[in-house]
C-alpha positions, 0 to 999 in steps of 0.5 A: 562840344555841346548839344544845346537843350532842344527847347532852346534852339530858337533862342540861340544866337547865330554863332551857337546855332551855326556851331551846332550844325558844325558839331552835328556834322562832326558827329555824323562824320566821326562819331565824336566822343566828348564828355558833354555829348557822350549821352547821345550814344545811349539813345536810338539814332532817332533822337539825334535825327529829330534833333538835327532836323530841329536845328535845320528847321531853325536855321531855315527859319532864320534864312541860313543856307545849308550847303550839304546834307551829305554827312547827315544822310550817310550817318542816318542812311540805315534809319528805317522809320523815325518815331517823333519823340522829344529827343534825349528826353532823359537828358534834356530835362529841366536841370540841363535846361538850366545848365544851357541857360546859364551858359547862354546868360554868361555869353550875353553878360560878357557881350557876345556880339551876335546875342541880341537883347530881344533874343536874350530877354525871350530866352529868360522869359521862356526858361523862367516860365518853364522852371516856375511851372515845373516841380523841380524849379531852380535847384 
């Protein structure tokens, strides 16, 4: 279980994007605990809400159908106002960007069928530009 770095959502292959929605719904239903997502519970629900909206936005942009928002609406039912912030800002940093990038790179190298070369090349350009301009760079 993983929540991909928020800045990489539009570079995800179809399989990872659709799986992201399934994983979010699992969180909404059960408040799953998993070593790769436990950090989300340290943040206000706003962060997860904004992240989920970005996943939905990307799915709609690609023409994917979302059958139900029931679990999401129930999970966020008590959310009064949403401040528009970058979700999970202390976790979705450049180091996590690299971690997600290398995970996706391996999927491409190993031949994931729905990972188109153009999408992968765009991912590489984006990550290299971000990290080249960051103070941290690659570690």
